[in-house]
C-alpha beads as a LAMMPS data file, in Angstrom:
LAMMPS data file: protein, C-alpha beads

473 atoms
472 bonds

1 atom types
1 bond types

-500.0 500.0 xlo xhi
-500.0 500.0 ylo yhi
-500.0 500.0 zlo zhi

Masses

1 110.0

Atoms # bond

1 1 1 21.514 -26.691 0.347
2 1 1 18.569 -26.530 -2.009
3 1 1 17.817 -24.605 -5.186
4 1 1 15.254 -21.825 -5.571
5 1 1 12.571 -22.606 -8.114
6 1 1 12.917 -19.116 -9.595
7 1 1 16.597 -19.744 -10.344
8 1 1 15.919 -23.161 -11.865
9 1 1 13.212 -21.805 -14.188
10 1 1 15.425 -18.927 -15.304
11 1 1 18.894 -20.481 -15.395
12 1 1 18.470 -24.241 -14.834
13 1 1 20.607 -26.517 -17.017
14 1 1 19.104 -29.657 -18.482
15 1 1 20.825 -32.665 -16.931
16 1 1 21.792 -30.877 -13.704
17 1 1 21.280 -32.600 -10.369
18 1 1 19.184 -30.311 -8.137
19 1 1 17.204 -30.316 -4.902
20 1 1 14.114 -28.200 -4.112
21 1 1 11.850 -27.614 -1.131
22 1 1 8.334 -26.220 -1.258
23 1 1 4.610 -26.761 -0.937
24 1 1 2.461 -28.943 -3.157
25 1 1 -0.079 -26.983 -5.153
26 1 1 -1.556 -29.860 -7.197
27 1 1 -1.144 -33.617 -7.662
28 1 1 -2.106 -35.795 -10.614
29 1 1 -1.479 -39.528 -10.660
30 1 1 -1.894 -42.435 -13.046
31 1 1 -0.431 -45.923 -13.180
32 1 1 2.848 -44.795 -14.686
33 1 1 3.469 -41.228 -13.434
34 1 1 2.904 -38.907 -10.473
35 1 1 2.815 -35.197 -11.382
36 1 1 3.320 -32.659 -8.582
37 1 1 3.414 -28.885 -8.964
38 1 1 5.616 -27.302 -6.303
39 1 1 5.946 -23.659 -5.279
40 1 1 8.545 -22.340 -2.839
41 1 1 7.485 -18.679 -2.778
42 1 1 10.457 -17.453 -4.805
43 1 1 8.385 -16.641 -7.894
44 1 1 4.929 -16.724 -9.403
45 1 1 5.524 -19.944 -11.351
46 1 1 5.506 -23.508 -10.068
47 1 1 7.936 -26.283 -10.915
48 1 1 6.529 -29.571 -12.156
49 1 1 7.967 -32.661 -10.487
50 1 1 7.584 -36.033 -12.208
51 1 1 8.045 -39.322 -10.348
52 1 1 6.927 -42.926 -10.767
53 1 1 4.435 -44.329 -8.233
54 1 1 6.729 -47.287 -7.556
55 1 1 9.300 -44.891 -6.064
56 1 1 6.816 -43.717 -3.435
57 1 1 5.360 -45.900 -0.673
58 1 1 1.553 -45.940 -0.739
59 1 1 1.291 -44.295 2.679
60 1 1 3.573 -41.464 1.549
61 1 1 1.755 -41.127 -1.758
62 1 1 -1.525 -40.606 0.096
63 1 1 0.056 -37.801 2.126
64 1 1 1.163 -35.877 -0.948
65 1 1 -1.794 -33.502 -0.970
66 1 1 -2.265 -29.802 -1.624
67 1 1 -0.611 -27.825 1.160
68 1 1 1.895 -30.496 2.205
69 1 1 5.564 -29.487 2.228
70 1 1 8.211 -31.667 0.599
71 1 1 11.866 -31.880 -0.310
72 1 1 12.641 -33.392 -3.728
73 1 1 15.934 -34.154 -5.430
74 1 1 16.522 -35.342 -8.964
75 1 1 17.529 -34.313 -12.459
76 1 1 16.337 -31.347 -14.536
77 1 1 14.960 -32.321 -17.941
78 1 1 13.482 -30.321 -20.804
79 1 1 9.775 -29.827 -20.269
80 1 1 7.310 -30.978 -22.883
81 1 1 4.809 -28.391 -21.674
82 1 1 4.636 -24.788 -22.848
83 1 1 4.470 -23.059 -19.457
84 1 1 8.067 -23.775 -18.388
85 1 1 11.341 -24.768 -20.010
86 1 1 12.386 -27.422 -17.493
87 1 1 10.834 -29.861 -15.052
88 1 1 12.284 -32.038 -12.321
89 1 1 12.391 -35.794 -12.644
90 1 1 12.609 -36.729 -8.989
91 1 1 14.458 -39.717 -7.624
92 1 1 13.997 -38.971 -3.910
93 1 1 11.159 -37.262 -1.997
94 1 1 10.861 -36.471 1.712
95 1 1 7.643 -35.296 3.330
96 1 1 8.481 -32.304 5.528
97 1 1 4.987 -31.472 6.729
98 1 1 1.638 -33.140 6.119
99 1 1 -1.508 -31.089 5.500
100 1 1 -4.668 -33.135 6.167
101 1 1 -7.882 -31.136 5.656
102 1 1 -5.962 -28.215 4.141
103 1 1 -8.649 -25.532 3.601
104 1 1 -7.281 -23.931 0.398
105 1 1 -7.880 -26.558 -2.234
106 1 1 -6.829 -25.993 -5.898
107 1 1 -10.048 -24.329 -6.973
108 1 1 -11.264 -20.715 -7.132
109 1 1 -11.842 -19.104 -3.725
110 1 1 -13.455 -15.729 -3.114
111 1 1 -11.341 -13.000 -1.575
112 1 1 -13.849 -12.829 1.282
113 1 1 -13.227 -16.502 2.023
114 1 1 -9.467 -16.043 1.870
115 1 1 -9.670 -13.215 4.416
116 1 1 -10.911 -15.803 6.916
117 1 1 -7.652 -17.692 6.294
118 1 1 -5.345 -14.667 5.953
119 1 1 -2.482 -16.529 7.634
120 1 1 -2.609 -19.062 4.770
121 1 1 -3.533 -16.846 1.826
122 1 1 0.136 -16.063 1.099
123 1 1 0.273 -19.550 -0.461
124 1 1 -2.230 -18.696 -3.191
125 1 1 -1.246 -17.452 -6.654
126 1 1 -3.130 -14.182 -6.213
127 1 1 -1.615 -13.172 -2.900
128 1 1 1.824 -14.406 -3.882
129 1 1 1.675 -11.916 -6.759
130 1 1 0.284 -9.089 -4.619
131 1 1 2.910 -9.328 -1.919
132 1 1 5.841 -9.759 -4.264
133 1 1 4.675 -6.555 -5.968
134 1 1 4.345 -4.845 -2.586
135 1 1 7.925 -5.854 -1.800
136 1 1 9.164 -4.566 -5.166
137 1 1 7.444 -1.205 -4.602
138 1 1 8.911 -0.871 -1.093
139 1 1 12.426 -1.612 -2.345
140 1 1 12.029 0.840 -5.239
141 1 1 10.868 3.592 -2.854
142 1 1 14.020 3.281 -0.753
143 1 1 16.151 3.194 -3.906
144 1 1 14.471 6.323 -5.317
145 1 1 15.147 8.439 -2.237
146 1 1 18.618 7.043 -1.586
147 1 1 19.691 7.956 -5.117
148 1 1 18.543 11.537 -4.505
149 1 1 20.436 12.030 -1.254
150 1 1 17.547 11.644 1.188
151 1 1 18.121 10.391 4.730
152 1 1 15.781 7.588 5.879
153 1 1 14.269 8.628 9.222
154 1 1 12.605 6.418 11.848
155 1 1 9.949 8.623 13.435
156 1 1 8.089 7.755 16.672
157 1 1 5.148 5.352 16.604
158 1 1 4.078 6.492 20.089
159 1 1 3.514 10.241 20.221
160 1 1 1.688 12.951 22.130
161 1 1 0.949 14.892 18.927
162 1 1 -2.040 14.633 16.590
163 1 1 -0.528 15.660 13.268
164 1 1 -3.879 15.857 11.475
165 1 1 -5.939 17.402 14.266
166 1 1 -8.796 15.018 13.471
167 1 1 -8.863 13.326 16.872
168 1 1 -9.226 9.796 15.446
169 1 1 -6.487 8.358 17.631
170 1 1 -5.606 5.036 19.219
171 1 1 -4.746 5.794 22.839
172 1 1 -1.580 4.249 24.310
173 1 1 -1.576 3.814 28.080
174 1 1 -0.197 1.700 30.909
175 1 1 -3.023 2.722 33.260
176 1 1 -5.486 0.226 34.679
177 1 1 -8.370 0.422 32.196
178 1 1 -10.901 -0.599 34.854
179 1 1 -9.712 1.836 37.527
180 1 1 -7.694 4.712 36.019
181 1 1 -6.677 7.590 38.305
182 1 1 -8.985 10.571 38.046
183 1 1 -8.683 14.340 38.326
184 1 1 -11.144 16.256 40.552
185 1 1 -13.294 16.981 37.508
186 1 1 -13.587 13.240 36.730
187 1 1 -11.184 13.220 33.746
188 1 1 -8.338 10.703 33.609
189 1 1 -5.146 11.854 35.327
190 1 1 -2.492 10.955 32.772
191 1 1 0.279 12.206 35.073
192 1 1 0.233 8.698 36.534
193 1 1 0.666 7.133 33.101
194 1 1 3.953 5.725 31.773
195 1 1 4.845 8.926 29.889
196 1 1 3.151 11.237 32.427
197 1 1 0.894 12.513 29.657
198 1 1 -1.735 11.293 27.216
199 1 1 -0.162 9.486 24.253
200 1 1 -1.392 7.762 21.112
201 1 1 -0.272 5.810 18.064
202 1 1 0.946 8.161 15.351
203 1 1 -1.238 9.220 12.434
204 1 1 1.790 10.626 10.595
205 1 1 5.544 10.955 10.881
206 1 1 5.422 14.360 9.214
207 1 1 5.917 16.708 12.159
208 1 1 9.014 14.844 13.340
209 1 1 10.271 14.684 9.752
210 1 1 9.936 18.461 9.463
211 1 1 12.209 18.897 12.484
212 1 1 14.767 16.497 10.971
213 1 1 14.674 18.231 7.584
214 1 1 15.727 21.454 9.315
215 1 1 19.098 19.844 9.989
216 1 1 19.443 17.046 7.444
217 1 1 17.985 18.868 4.443
218 1 1 16.010 16.039 2.837
219 1 1 14.493 13.155 4.784
220 1 1 11.778 10.567 4.339
221 1 1 9.848 8.295 6.654
222 1 1 8.437 4.919 5.681
223 1 1 6.440 3.209 8.368
224 1 1 3.082 2.288 9.882
225 1 1 0.520 4.914 10.828
226 1 1 -2.769 4.478 12.645
227 1 1 -6.210 6.049 12.542
228 1 1 -9.192 5.071 14.708
229 1 1 -11.717 5.927 12.011
230 1 1 -14.777 3.705 12.287
231 1 1 -14.982 3.071 8.555
232 1 1 -15.601 -0.269 6.882
233 1 1 -15.127 0.870 3.285
234 1 1 -12.900 -0.874 0.749
235 1 1 -10.467 2.087 0.913
236 1 1 -9.796 2.394 4.654
237 1 1 -7.537 0.639 7.161
238 1 1 -6.891 1.318 10.843
239 1 1 -3.190 0.504 10.340
240 1 1 -1.580 1.565 7.077
241 1 1 1.865 2.413 5.699
242 1 1 2.930 5.899 4.650
243 1 1 5.925 7.277 2.759
244 1 1 6.506 10.888 3.835
245 1 1 9.394 12.957 2.447
246 1 1 10.179 16.432 3.826
247 1 1 12.596 18.744 2.038
248 1 1 14.154 21.955 3.338
249 1 1 13.889 25.001 1.041
250 1 1 11.371 23.300 -1.289
251 1 1 8.181 25.083 -2.299
252 1 1 4.936 23.539 -3.522
253 1 1 6.096 23.302 -7.135
254 1 1 9.233 21.441 -6.033
255 1 1 7.155 18.965 -4.068
256 1 1 4.767 18.346 -6.964
257 1 1 7.756 17.593 -9.206
258 1 1 9.226 15.216 -6.597
259 1 1 5.909 13.398 -6.140
260 1 1 5.318 13.007 -9.875
261 1 1 8.879 11.792 -10.309
262 1 1 8.404 9.176 -7.581
263 1 1 5.180 7.820 -9.076
264 1 1 6.641 7.614 -12.564
265 1 1 9.817 5.957 -11.281
266 1 1 7.864 3.321 -9.340
267 1 1 5.646 2.582 -12.333
268 1 1 8.604 2.146 -14.685
269 1 1 10.400 -0.053 -12.168
270 1 1 7.421 -2.389 -11.751
271 1 1 7.141 -2.950 -15.491
272 1 1 10.728 -4.215 -15.416
273 1 1 10.764 -6.203 -12.177
274 1 1 7.300 -7.793 -11.891
275 1 1 6.113 -8.797 -15.386
276 1 1 4.894 -12.262 -14.347
277 1 1 2.995 -10.977 -11.325
278 1 1 1.419 -8.145 -13.314
279 1 1 0.438 -10.541 -16.100
280 1 1 -1.175 -12.954 -13.641
281 1 1 -3.111 -10.219 -11.833
282 1 1 -4.090 -8.635 -15.141
283 1 1 -5.654 -11.915 -16.287
284 1 1 -7.466 -12.085 -12.972
285 1 1 -8.708 -8.503 -13.408
286 1 1 -9.984 -9.172 -16.921
287 1 1 -11.793 -12.281 -15.691
288 1 1 -13.552 -10.331 -12.949
289 1 1 -14.715 -7.330 -14.952
290 1 1 -18.271 -6.455 -14.142
291 1 1 -20.230 -5.985 -17.349
292 1 1 -22.736 -3.826 -15.475
293 1 1 -19.950 -1.345 -14.647
294 1 1 -20.035 1.194 -17.451
295 1 1 -16.947 3.059 -16.194
296 1 1 -14.087 2.572 -18.675
297 1 1 -11.464 0.306 -17.121
298 1 1 -7.805 -0.196 -17.960
299 1 1 -5.738 -3.313 -17.564
300 1 1 -2.753 -3.172 -15.226
301 1 1 -0.139 -2.469 -17.871
302 1 1 -2.316 0.322 -19.273
303 1 1 -2.542 1.810 -15.768
304 1 1 1.212 1.987 -15.445
305 1 1 1.616 3.382 -18.962
306 1 1 -1.141 5.869 -18.097
307 1 1 1.132 7.205 -15.339
308 1 1 4.272 7.188 -17.483
309 1 1 3.193 8.526 -20.846
310 1 1 2.478 12.201 -20.217
311 1 1 2.877 14.945 -17.625
312 1 1 0.186 15.077 -14.957
313 1 1 -2.537 17.657 -15.516
314 1 1 -2.616 20.490 -12.993
315 1 1 -5.652 22.468 -11.857
316 1 1 -6.697 24.445 -8.808
317 1 1 -9.410 23.299 -6.442
318 1 1 -11.539 26.217 -7.655
319 1 1 -11.210 25.029 -11.261
320 1 1 -12.025 21.465 -10.189
321 1 1 -15.237 22.595 -8.496
322 1 1 -16.282 24.497 -11.616
323 1 1 -15.727 21.377 -13.764
324 1 1 -17.637 19.165 -11.348
325 1 1 -20.541 21.602 -11.061
326 1 1 -21.046 21.381 -14.829
327 1 1 -20.511 17.623 -15.031
328 1 1 -23.457 15.613 -16.339
329 1 1 -23.047 13.261 -13.369
330 1 1 -23.655 16.188 -11.038
331 1 1 -26.538 17.695 -12.970
332 1 1 -28.434 14.423 -13.400
333 1 1 -27.894 13.309 -9.807
334 1 1 -25.555 10.398 -10.545
335 1 1 -23.023 11.552 -7.956
336 1 1 -23.759 10.070 -4.535
337 1 1 -22.394 13.325 -3.086
338 1 1 -23.687 16.299 -5.122
339 1 1 -21.194 19.095 -5.748
340 1 1 -23.016 22.083 -4.314
341 1 1 -20.322 24.727 -4.450
342 1 1 -16.922 25.981 -3.363
343 1 1 -15.704 24.776 0.021
344 1 1 -16.836 21.139 -0.050
345 1 1 -14.384 18.294 0.459
346 1 1 -13.902 16.276 -2.736
347 1 1 -15.093 12.669 -2.541
348 1 1 -13.512 9.700 -4.298
349 1 1 -16.198 9.729 -6.993
350 1 1 -15.404 13.387 -7.781
351 1 1 -11.679 12.675 -7.947
352 1 1 -12.181 9.662 -10.218
353 1 1 -14.469 11.659 -12.524
354 1 1 -11.788 14.315 -12.977
355 1 1 -9.104 11.715 -13.728
356 1 1 -10.970 9.051 -15.673
357 1 1 -13.559 11.032 -17.615
358 1 1 -12.570 14.691 -17.832
359 1 1 -8.757 14.826 -18.090
360 1 1 -8.064 11.154 -18.850
361 1 1 -4.685 11.314 -17.123
362 1 1 -3.406 11.736 -13.541
363 1 1 -4.020 15.202 -12.181
364 1 1 -2.669 17.454 -9.456
365 1 1 -5.241 19.577 -7.640
366 1 1 -3.821 22.567 -5.763
367 1 1 -4.877 25.471 -3.542
368 1 1 -7.608 23.934 -1.398
369 1 1 -9.771 25.940 1.046
370 1 1 -7.861 26.295 4.304
371 1 1 -10.918 25.235 6.326
372 1 1 -10.817 21.668 4.942
373 1 1 -7.057 21.160 5.186
374 1 1 -4.580 20.585 8.012
375 1 1 -3.254 23.368 10.243
376 1 1 0.370 23.093 9.073
377 1 1 -0.297 24.006 5.426
378 1 1 0.961 27.395 4.216
379 1 1 -1.746 30.016 3.799
380 1 1 -1.913 31.624 0.379
381 1 1 -2.072 35.371 -0.128
382 1 1 -5.832 35.256 -0.775
383 1 1 -6.436 34.344 2.884
384 1 1 -8.877 31.587 1.855
385 1 1 -6.720 28.814 0.447
386 1 1 -3.550 26.961 1.336
387 1 1 -0.596 25.775 -0.753
388 1 1 -1.768 22.174 -0.739
389 1 1 -1.811 19.546 -3.459
390 1 1 -3.423 16.146 -4.034
391 1 1 -2.428 13.793 -6.844
392 1 1 -5.378 11.809 -8.191
393 1 1 -5.174 8.429 -9.942
394 1 1 -7.757 6.328 -11.775
395 1 1 -9.511 3.702 -9.710
396 1 1 -8.405 4.994 -6.303
397 1 1 -8.710 8.790 -6.355
398 1 1 -6.183 10.495 -4.072
399 1 1 -2.834 8.691 -4.074
400 1 1 -0.647 11.487 -2.652
401 1 1 -1.439 14.476 -0.471
402 1 1 1.034 17.190 0.373
403 1 1 1.704 20.876 0.854
404 1 1 4.178 23.607 1.419
405 1 1 4.394 23.903 5.185
406 1 1 3.608 27.112 7.041
407 1 1 7.008 28.525 7.998
408 1 1 5.680 31.840 9.442
409 1 1 5.231 31.358 13.179
410 1 1 2.414 33.882 13.570
411 1 1 0.326 32.256 10.827
412 1 1 1.088 28.798 12.258
413 1 1 -0.011 29.817 15.765
414 1 1 -3.291 31.180 14.400
415 1 1 -3.938 27.975 12.439
416 1 1 -3.206 25.869 15.539
417 1 1 -5.621 27.934 17.593
418 1 1 -8.383 27.461 14.996
419 1 1 -7.753 23.712 15.027
420 1 1 -7.482 23.587 18.852
421 1 1 -3.957 22.190 18.601
422 1 1 -1.967 22.515 21.831
423 1 1 1.233 21.193 23.389
424 1 1 3.353 21.541 20.249
425 1 1 5.864 24.048 21.534
426 1 1 8.728 21.922 20.175
427 1 1 7.150 22.184 16.713
428 1 1 6.950 25.953 17.008
429 1 1 10.655 25.985 17.900
430 1 1 11.415 24.846 14.355
431 1 1 9.958 28.188 13.250
432 1 1 11.476 30.239 16.065
433 1 1 15.023 29.179 15.297
434 1 1 16.003 29.605 11.652
435 1 1 12.685 29.004 9.936
436 1 1 12.765 28.247 6.213
437 1 1 10.361 27.432 3.402
438 1 1 9.919 23.663 3.271
439 1 1 7.529 21.189 1.771
440 1 1 6.541 17.532 1.714
441 1 1 3.884 14.953 0.971
442 1 1 2.531 11.573 1.985
443 1 1 2.122 8.556 -0.298
444 1 1 -0.189 5.830 0.940
445 1 1 1.694 2.620 0.139
446 1 1 -1.409 0.473 0.423
447 1 1 -3.396 2.645 -1.981
448 1 1 -0.582 2.561 -4.509
449 1 1 -0.417 -1.240 -4.266
450 1 1 -4.198 -1.282 -4.734
451 1 1 -3.828 0.772 -7.916
452 1 1 -1.003 -1.370 -9.309
453 1 1 -2.526 -4.783 -8.564
454 1 1 -6.130 -4.065 -9.508
455 1 1 -7.420 -5.550 -6.262
456 1 1 -10.847 -4.288 -5.249
457 1 1 -10.354 -4.011 -1.480
458 1 1 -7.453 -2.457 0.397
459 1 1 -7.638 -5.318 2.921
460 1 1 -6.216 -7.556 0.214
461 1 1 -2.979 -5.616 -0.319
462 1 1 -1.699 -5.563 3.271
463 1 1 -0.600 -8.807 4.923
464 1 1 -2.763 -8.596 8.052
465 1 1 -5.425 -5.865 7.776
466 1 1 -6.651 -4.054 10.883
467 1 1 -10.222 -2.789 10.472
468 1 1 -13.125 -2.090 12.842
469 1 1 -13.910 -5.301 14.716
470 1 1 -11.049 -7.302 13.140
471 1 1 -7.537 -7.777 14.515
472 1 1 -6.788 -11.409 13.684
473 1 1 -3.177 -12.676 13.765

Bonds

1 1 1 2
2 1 2 3
3 1 3 4
4 1 4 5
5 1 5 6
6 1 6 7
7 1 7 8
8 1 8 9
9 1 9 10
10 1 10 11
11 1 11 12
12 1 12 13
13 1 13 14
14 1 14 15
15 1 15 16
16 1 16 17
17 1 17 18
18 1 18 19
19 1 19 20
20 1 20 21
21 1 21 22
22 1 22 23
23 1 23 24
24 1 24 25
25 1 25 26
26 1 26 27
27 1 27 28
28 1 28 29
29 1 29 30
30 1 30 31
31 1 31 32
32 1 32 33
33 1 33 34
34 1 34 35
35 1 35 36
36 1 36 37
37 1 37 38
38 1 38 39
39 1 39 40
40 1 40 41
41 1 41 42
42 1 42 43
43 1 43 44
44 1 44 45
45 1 45 46
46 1 46 47
47 1 47 48
48 1 48 49
49 1 49 50
50 1 50 51
51 1 51 52
52 1 52 53
53 1 53 54
54 1 54 55
55 1 55 56
56 1 56 57
57 1 57 58
58 1 58 59
59 1 59 60
60 1 60 61
61 1 61 62
62 1 62 63
63 1 63 64
64 1 64 65
65 1 65 66
66 1 66 67
67 1 67 68
68 1 68 69
69 1 69 70
70 1 70 71
71 1 71 72
72 1 72 73
73 1 73 74
74 1 74 75
75 1 75 76
76 1 76 77
77 1 77 78
78 1 78 79
79 1 79 80
80 1 80 81
81 1 81 82
82 1 82 83
83 1 83 84
84 1 84 85
85 1 85 86
86 1 86 87
87 1 87 88
88 1 88 89
89 1 89 90
90 1 90 91
91 1 91 92
92 1 92 93
93 1 93 94
94 1 94 95
95 1 95 96
96 1 96 97
97 1 97 98
98 1 98 99
99 1 99 100
100 1 100 101
101 1 101 102
102 1 102 103
103 1 103 104
104 1 104 105
105 1 105 106
106 1 106 107
107 1 107 108
108 1 108 109
109 1 109 110
110 1 110 111
111 1 111 112
112 1 112 113
113 1 113 114
114 1 114 115
115 1 115 116
116 1 116 117
117 1 117 118
118 1 118 119
119 1 119 120
120 1 120 121
121 1 121 122
122 1 122 123
123 1 123 124
124 1 124 125
125 1 125 126
126 1 126 127
127 1 127 128
128 1 128 129
129 1 129 130
130 1 130 131
131 1 131 132
132 1 132 133
133 1 133 134
134 1 134 135
135 1 135 136
136 1 136 137
137 1 137 138
138 1 138 139
139 1 139 140
140 1 140 141
141 1 141 142
142 1 142 143
143 1 143 144
144 1 144 145
145 1 145 146
146 1 146 147
147 1 147 148
148 1 148 149
149 1 149 150
150 1 150 151
151 1 151 152
152 1 152 153
153 1 153 154
154 1 154 155
155 1 155 156
156 1 156 157
157 1 157 158
158 1 158 159
159 1 159 160
160 1 160 161
161 1 161 162
162 1 162 163
163 1 163 164
164 1 164 165
165 1 165 166
166 1 166 167
167 1 167 168
168 1 168 169
169 1 169 170
170 1 170 171
171 1 171 172
172 1 172 173
173 1 173 174
174 1 174 175
175 1 175 176
176 1 176 177
177 1 177 178
178 1 178 179
179 1 179 180
180 1 180 181
181 1 181 182
182 1 182 183
183 1 183 184
184 1 184 185
185 1 185 186
186 1 186 187
187 1 187 188
188 1 188 189
189 1 189 190
190 1 190 191
191 1 191 192
192 1 192 193
193 1 193 194
194 1 194 195
195 1 195 196
196 1 196 197
197 1 197 198
198 1 198 199
199 1 199 200
200 1 200 201
201 1 201 202
202 1 202 203
203 1 203 204
204 1 204 205
205 1 205 206
206 1 206 207
207 1 207 208
208 1 208 209
209 1 209 210
210 1 210 211
211 1 211 212
212 1 212 213
213 1 213 214
214 1 214 215
215 1 215 216
216 1 216 217
217 1 217 218
218 1 218 219
219 1 219 220
220 1 220 221
221 1 221 222
222 1 222 223
223 1 223 224
224 1 224 225
225 1 225 226
226 1 226 227
227 1 227 228
228 1 228 229
229 1 229 230
230 1 230 231
231 1 231 232
232 1 232 233
233 1 233 234
234 1 234 235
235 1 235 236
236 1 236 237
237 1 237 238
238 1 238 239
239 1 239 240
240 1 240 241
241 1 241 242
242 1 242 243
243 1 243 244
244 1 244 245
245 1 245 246
246 1 246 247
247 1 247 248
248 1 248 249
249 1 249 250
250 1 250 251
251 1 251 252
252 1 252 253
253 1 253 254
254 1 254 255
255 1 255 256
256 1 256 257
257 1 257 258
258 1 258 259
259 1 259 260
260 1 260 261
261 1 261 262
262 1 262 263
263 1 263 264
264 1 264 265
265 1 265 266
266 1 266 267
267 1 267 268
268 1 268 269
269 1 269 270
270 1 270 271
271 1 271 272
272 1 272 273
273 1 273 274
274 1 274 275
275 1 275 276
276 1 276 277
277 1 277 278
278 1 278 279
279 1 279 280
280 1 280 281
281 1 281 282
282 1 282 283
283 1 283 284
284 1 284 285
285 1 285 286
286 1 286 287
287 1 287 288
288 1 288 289
289 1 289 290
290 1 290 291
291 1 291 292
292 1 292 293
293 1 293 294
294 1 294 295
295 1 295 296
296 1 296 297
297 1 297 298
298 1 298 299
299 1 299 300
300 1 300 301
301 1 301 302
302 1 302 303
303 1 303 304
304 1 304 305
305 1 305 306
306 1 306 307
307 1 307 308
308 1 308 309
309 1 309 310
310 1 310 311
311 1 311 312
312 1 312 313
313 1 313 314
314 1 314 315
315 1 315 316
316 1 316 317
317 1 317 318
318 1 318 319
319 1 319 320
320 1 320 321
321 1 321 322
322 1 322 323
323 1 323 324
324 1 324 325
325 1 325 326
326 1 326 327
327 1 327 328
328 1 328 329
329 1 329 330
330 1 330 331
331 1 331 332
332 1 332 333
333 1 333 334
334 1 334 335
335 1 335 336
336 1 336 337
337 1 337 338
338 1 338 339
339 1 339 340
340 1 340 341
341 1 341 342
342 1 342 343
343 1 343 344
344 1 344 345
345 1 345 346
346 1 346 347
347 1 347 348
348 1 348 349
349 1 349 350
350 1 350 351
351 1 351 352
352 1 352 353
353 1 353 354
354 1 354 355
355 1 355 356
356 1 356 357
357 1 357 358
358 1 358 359
359 1 359 360
360 1 360 361
361 1 361 362
362 1 362 363
363 1 363 364
364 1 364 365
365 1 365 366
366 1 366 367
367 1 367 368
368 1 368 369
369 1 369 370
370 1 370 371
371 1 371 372
372 1 372 373
373 1 373 374
374 1 374 375
375 1 375 376
376 1 376 377
377 1 377 378
378 1 378 379
379 1 379 380
380 1 380 381
381 1 381 382
382 1 382 383
383 1 383 384
384 1 384 385
385 1 385 386
386 1 386 387
387 1 387 388
388 1 388 389
389 1 389 390
390 1 390 391
391 1 391 392
392 1 392 393
393 1 393 394
394 1 394 395
395 1 395 396
396 1 396 397
397 1 397 398
398 1 398 399
399 1 399 400
400 1 400 401
401 1 401 402
402 1 402 403
403 1 403 404
404 1 404 405
405 1 405 406
406 1 406 407
407 1 407 408
408 1 408 409
409 1 409 410
410 1 410 411
411 1 411 412
412 1 412 413
413 1 413 414
414 1 414 415
415 1 415 416
416 1 416 417
417 1 417 418
418 1 418 419
419 1 419 420
420 1 420 421
421 1 421 422
422 1 422 423
423 1 423 424
424 1 424 425
425 1 425 426
426 1 426 427
427 1 427 428
428 1 428 429
429 1 429 430
430 1 430 431
431 1 431 432
432 1 432 433
433 1 433 434
434 1 434 435
435 1 435 436
436 1 436 437
437 1 437 438
438 1 438 439
439 1 439 440
440 1 440 441
441 1 441 442
442 1 442 443
443 1 443 444
444 1 444 445
445 1 445 446
446 1 446 447
447 1 447 448
448 1 448 449
449 1 449 450
450 1 450 451
451 1 451 452
452 1 452 453
453 1 453 454
454 1 454 455
455 1 455 456
456 1 456 457
457 1 457 458
458 1 458 459
459 1 459 460
460 1 460 461
461 1 461 462
462 1 462 463
463 1 463 464
464 1 464 465
465 1 465 466
466 1 466 467
467 1 467 468
468 1 468 469
469 1 469 470
470 1 470 471
471 1 471 472
472 1 472 473
C-alpha cells in the first residue's frame, strides 16, 4: 500500500512513516541534499522529497530525472517552505520507470507544443488542473440531475437519424469502401450494409431522450456526439460531449429555469471543490493576458461569481437584433459579421457583445426565427418564430441551446418536410400516442470547461481532441 500525496498534504501527521509513488517533476542536488518534487496525479500540488546523496547509488541518482517514476518511503517532517506543511524525508527509493530524453522538461511549453504530446500532457500542471476540473464538473452534473429525480439514459451512438438536419454526419458502415454495392442509379445500396440501411454517428441524443421522457418523465443523456463539420476554429470539435435533459410536461419557461439552475449549481460546486486548480489556472490566465486585447476580461473566480450573483437577463431574438443594429461595433464596422437585419444567425462576436458589453451578465435569448432553428422546435403563434432559447456566457457565447419541442403532429410533419427529414416514423409515434408538451436543452460540456478554465482553445479541455486532419491516440 502507498499513500496519496493529496491525503498527506491535507491530513499527514509529522513523524508518520509513509510511502508514496509518483513521477518526478524536478530535481535539485548539492553535496548534502537531494530535493525531488513528486506528483502522483491526486492533486495539483507536489510533495517535496528530501534525501542524502550517500543513500542513492550514483547510477540511480543519474536516472532520477523529470518524468521518471519512483516509489519512496520515509518519515513526514514539518516543511520549512511556505508552499506545503509537510515534506518527506526519504530513507528508501526505488526507480519504477526511467525516462531518458523525456520531452516535457520543467520549463514553459506552449499549448501548441503540448498538443503534439497530448498523451503526455496530463503530467503537466496546466492539464492536471484542467482535467481534474472536468472530472468535478461531470460528477456535479450527475449529482444535480440525480437529486432532482432524473433518470440517466444511455442513448445510441450509432443511429439512422440526423437530429439536427444539417447533414454533417460521420457515416458508419461495414461495406467495402473500395467496392460498395450499387443501386441501378449508381448510389450505394445500403441494404447490404450491417444494419440494412445508412447509419451514422449521432449528433445528439435528444430524439431518443424525448421518447424516454414520454414514459420516464424526466431523463438526461451525457455522452459523446459527433459532427463532420470541416471547421478548424478554437471553438469546434468533431467529437464532443453533450448533456441533454428532456422533461415531460415542461414548457420553455420551465426549461430556462432548469438550465439556469444547472449552471449556477455547477459554478457554486466548483468554487468549493476545485480552489487549487482554479487558483493555478487563474494565475496562468493573468500571466497570458494580451495587452492589445481591449475587451474587458474577468479572472476565473469572477467568471463563476458572474454566473452566481444575479438572475440571467432575458430578451427575445428580435430585441437582440435591435440592440446589435444600434451597437457602435456594428455601425463602425468592427463586427466581422455585420448585423444586417432580422433573420440572420447570431455569431459568437454578437453573443459576446450582448453578454460582456451590453447586459454585463449571462443572458437568455428566446424566440428565434424558425428558418434558422431545428425542425423539432415548437412554432410560436406568430408563425415566424419558435419557442427556442440560447444561454450566452462571456468568453464563449452560446453555452446552452434548447427549446420547447413541437408536440403537435401536423406542425411537426410540416417542419420535417421543410427540412427534408424522412424515416422518423418512430419519432412521430411519440406524438401519435399520448402527445404532451415537453422541453429540453443541450449543454456542451467542453464549452463549459473552456469557460471555467480560461483556456483559449477547446482542444485543450478534452483529453484527445478530434479535429479535421487529426485523430492521434
